[in-house]
KELUMDREN-162410 format. One record per residue: residue in three letters; residue number from 1; x, y, z of N, C-alpha, C, O in turn. Coordinates in pm, whole numbers, plus 50000, padded with zeros to 5 digits. Example, Ala and Ser with C-alpha at 12.3 -4.5 7.8 and 13.67 -1.06 7.14 Angstrom:
2
+---------+-----+-------+-------+-------+-------+-------+-------+-------+-------+-------+-------+-------+-------+
| residuo | num |   n.u |   n.v |   n.w |  ca.u |  ca.v |  ca.w |   c.u |   c.v |   c.w |   o.u |   o.v |   o.w |
+---------+-----+-------+-------+-------+-------+-------+-------+-------+-------+-------+-------+-------+-------+
|     ALA |   1 | 51319 | 49431 | 50780 | 51230 | 49550 | 50780 | 51320 | 49670 | 50780 | 51424 | 49668 | 50846 |
|     SER |   2 | 51285 | 49775 | 50708 | 51367 | 49894 | 50714 | 51290 | 50003 | 50787 | 51341 | 50114 | 50804 |
+---------+-----+-------+-------+-------+-------+-------+-------+-------+-------+-------+-------+-------+-------+
end
This chain:
56
+---------+-----+-------+-------+-------+-------+-------+-------+-------+-------+-------+-------+-------+-------+
| residuo | num |   n.u |   n.v |   n.w |  ca.u |  ca.v |  ca.w |   c.u |   c.v |   c.w |   o.u |   o.v |   o.w |
+---------+-----+-------+-------+-------+-------+-------+-------+-------+-------+-------+-------+-------+-------+
|     MET |   1 | 50066 | 49881 | 50002 | 49995 | 49972 | 50016 | 50101 | 50125 | 49972 | 50223 | 50123 | 49983 |
|     SER |   2 | 50031 | 50236 | 49928 | 50122 | 50337 | 49934 | 50085 | 50428 | 50029 | 49991 | 50393 | 50100 |
|     ALA |   3 | 50141 | 50553 | 50052 | 50135 | 50606 | 50185 | 50000 | 50695 | 50154 | 49915 | 50726 | 50237 |
|     SER |   4 | 50001 | 50729 | 50010 | 49887 | 50817 | 50000 | 49740 | 50762 | 50021 | 49645 | 50834 | 50051 |
|     THR |   5 | 49733 | 50602 | 49999 | 49642 | 50533 | 50004 | 49612 | 50513 | 50159 | 49498 | 50536 | 50200 |
|     VAL |   6 | 49718 | 50469 | 50251 | 49672 | 50475 | 50381 | 49630 | 50588 | 50431 | 49559 | 50580 | 50531 |
|     ALA |   7 | 49664 | 50733 | 50372 | 49657 | 50846 | 50425 | 49499 | 50874 | 50387 | 49413 | 50918 | 50463 |
|     GLY |   8 | 49487 | 50850 | 50302 | 49303 | 50832 | 50237 | 49219 | 50763 | 50330 | 49113 | 50812 | 50370 |
|     ARG |   9 | 49268 | 50634 | 50371 | 49188 | 50547 | 50432 | 49178 | 50609 | 50568 | 49064 | 50615 | 50613 |
|     ARG |  10 | 49277 | 50659 | 50647 | 49248 | 50722 | 50769 | 49170 | 50833 | 50779 | 49093 | 50858 | 50872 |
|     ALA |  11 | 49197 | 50917 | 50657 | 49099 | 51058 | 50638 | 48956 | 51013 | 50644 | 48873 | 51075 | 50711 |
|     ALA |  12 | 48926 | 50906 | 50576 | 48775 | 50854 | 50556 | 48726 | 50771 | 50710 | 48608 | 50748 | 50738 |
|     THR |  13 | 48830 | 50740 | 50787 | 48780 | 50690 | 50897 | 48758 | 50796 | 50991 | 48666 | 50790 | 51072 |
|     ALA |  14 | 48840 | 50897 | 50984 | 48812 | 50999 | 51080 | 48696 | 51080 | 51055 | 48634 | 51135 | 51146 |
|     LEU |  15 | 48664 | 51090 | 50927 | 48532 | 51141 | 50878 | 48417 | 51067 | 50914 | 48316 | 51133 | 50939 |
|     ASP |  16 | 48410 | 50917 | 50923 | 48327 | 50854 | 50942 | 48293 | 50846 | 51113 | 48181 | 50817 | 51155 |
|     VAL |  17 | 48391 | 50873 | 51186 | 48409 | 50900 | 51365 | 48337 | 51011 | 51375 | 48243 | 51016 | 51454 |
|     GLY |  18 | 48373 | 51123 | 51291 | 48318 | 51239 | 51319 | 48158 | 51269 | 51280 | 48088 | 51351 | 51338 |
|     ASP |  19 | 48122 | 51195 | 51182 | 47979 | 51182 | 51140 | 47904 | 51094 | 51282 | 47799 | 51131 | 51334 |
|     VAL |  20 | 47963 | 51008 | 51314 | 47879 | 50949 | 51431 | 47885 | 51040 | 51573 | 47788 | 51052 | 51648 |
|     PHE |  21 | 48011 | 51098 | 51596 | 48002 | 51187 | 51714 | 47907 | 51294 | 51686 | 47841 | 51328 | 51784 |
|     VAL |  22 | 47885 | 51354 | 51579 | 47806 | 51476 | 51530 | 47646 | 51405 | 51560 | 47562 | 51480 | 51610 |
|     ALA |  23 | 47610 | 51272 | 51532 | 47484 | 51219 | 51548 | 47471 | 51214 | 51695 | 47366 | 51246 | 51750 |
|     GLU |  24 | 47561 | 51179 | 51751 | 47537 | 51132 | 51890 | 47472 | 51275 | 51977 | 47368 | 51278 | 52043 |
|     VAL |  25 | 47567 | 51387 | 51954 | 47558 | 51522 | 52010 | 47384 | 51520 | 52008 | 47303 | 51509 | 52100 |
|     PHE |  26 | 47365 | 51535 | 51855 | 47227 | 51563 | 51848 | 47139 | 51479 | 51903 | 47033 | 51525 | 51947 |
|     GLN |  27 | 47163 | 51359 | 51910 | 47081 | 51252 | 51969 | 47057 | 51298 | 52109 | 46944 | 51268 | 52145 |
|     ARG |  28 | 47119 | 51356 | 52192 | 47174 | 51363 | 52329 | 47079 | 51493 | 52367 | 47005 | 51510 | 52464 |
|     ARG |  29 | 47110 | 51579 | 52256 | 47010 | 51705 | 52272 | 46858 | 51703 | 52268 | 46782 | 51792 | 52308 |
|     LEU |  30 | 46820 | 51558 | 52200 | 46690 | 51575 | 52170 | 46643 | 51515 | 52334 | 46545 | 51563 | 52391 |
|     HIS |  31 | 46709 | 51429 | 52383 | 46652 | 51413 | 52537 | 46708 | 51492 | 52661 | 46734 | 51448 | 52772 |
|     ARG |  32 | 46722 | 51626 | 52613 | 46737 | 51710 | 52725 | 46602 | 51762 | 52814 | 46599 | 51825 | 52920 |
|     HIS |  33 | 46513 | 51720 | 52746 | 46392 | 51757 | 52819 | 46374 | 51679 | 52929 | 46304 | 51724 | 53021 |
|     GLY |  34 | 46427 | 51563 | 52937 | 46443 | 51473 | 53061 | 46497 | 51558 | 53173 | 46437 | 51586 | 53277 |
|     ARG |  35 | 46610 | 51593 | 53141 | 46698 | 51638 | 53254 | 46607 | 51779 | 53314 | 46621 | 51790 | 53436 |
|     ALA |  36 | 46520 | 51885 | 53254 | 46436 | 51961 | 53284 | 46322 | 51925 | 53388 | 46286 | 51995 | 53482 |
|     VAL |  37 | 46271 | 51799 | 53352 | 46176 | 51750 | 53432 | 46252 | 51707 | 53578 | 46217 | 51751 | 53688 |
|     ALA |  38 | 46341 | 51632 | 53559 | 46410 | 51612 | 53673 | 46430 | 51714 | 53763 | 46406 | 51705 | 53883 |
|     GLN |  39 | 46479 | 51822 | 53702 | 46533 | 51954 | 53806 | 46370 | 52001 | 53857 | 46354 | 52045 | 53971 |
|     ARG |  40 | 46275 | 51991 | 53778 | 46142 | 52054 | 53831 | 46094 | 51956 | 53955 | 46041 | 52005 | 54055 |
|     ALA |  41 | 46113 | 51837 | 53945 | 46079 | 51748 | 54024 | 46160 | 51750 | 54146 | 46108 | 51698 | 54245 |
|     GLU |  42 | 46295 | 51808 | 54160 | 46376 | 51809 | 54237 | 46319 | 51960 | 54331 | 46322 | 51955 | 54454 |
|     ARG |  43 | 46280 | 52063 | 54273 | 46222 | 52177 | 54307 | 46114 | 52136 | 54398 | 46102 | 52171 | 54516 |
|     LEU |  44 | 46039 | 52059 | 54332 | 45876 | 52034 | 54407 | 45956 | 51956 | 54518 | 45953 | 52016 | 54626 |
|     SER |  45 | 46008 | 51869 | 54521 | 46039 | 51809 | 54655 | 46096 | 51889 | 54748 | 46064 | 51871 | 54866 |
|     GLU |  46 | 46180 | 51979 | 54719 | 46223 | 52075 | 54808 | 46112 | 52176 | 54886 | 46109 | 52205 | 55006 |
|     GLN |  47 | 46022 | 52219 | 54778 | 45927 | 52270 | 54826 | 45813 | 52204 | 54923 | 45736 | 52277 | 54985 |
|     ASP |  48 | 45809 | 52072 | 54933 | 45764 | 51982 | 54997 | 45818 | 51974 | 55119 | 45738 | 51949 | 55209 |
|     VAL |  49 | 45960 | 51994 | 55156 | 46009 | 52000 | 55265 | 45986 | 52130 | 55310 | 45960 | 52131 | 55431 |
|     ARG |  50 | 45985 | 52227 | 55264 | 45961 | 52353 | 55346 | 45841 | 52358 | 55397 | 45824 | 52411 | 55507 |
|     ASP |  51 | 45733 | 52301 | 55321 | 45602 | 52303 | 55370 | 45603 | 52248 | 55510 | 45552 | 52297 | 55610 |
|     VAL |  52 | 45680 | 52121 | 55498 | 45653 | 52038 | 55629 | 45748 | 52094 | 55729 | 45739 | 52052 | 55845 |
|     LEU |  53 | 45831 | 52177 | 55701 | 45905 | 52229 | 55808 | 45847 | 52366 | 55874 | 45878 | 52408 | 55985 |
|     GLN |  54 | 45757 | 52425 | 55785 | 45685 | 52526 | 55819 | 45548 | 52488 | 55934 | 45480 | 52567 | 55998 |
|     LEU |  55 | 45542 | 52357 | 55930 | 45433 | 52315 | 56013 | 45502 | 52321 | 56180 | 45436 | 52359 | 56277 |
|     PHE |  56 | 45612 | 52285 | 56185 | 45666 | 52249 | 56327 | 45689 | 52379 | 56378 | 45733 | 52393 | 56492 |
+---------+-----+-------+-------+-------+-------+-------+-------+-------+-------+-------+-------+-------+-------+
end
């Protein structure tokens, strides 16, 4: 194999890995709404604790 063939294959592999990485980043962005629900749920539980403490 010539050096240019090896370099071409490495470049193609790097582009494939880049495509997969970008796809995973966008896929994770689609699931960010789940994080917001968890934060709201955490705030809700903190509010419940405050309500209970006010009773004492």
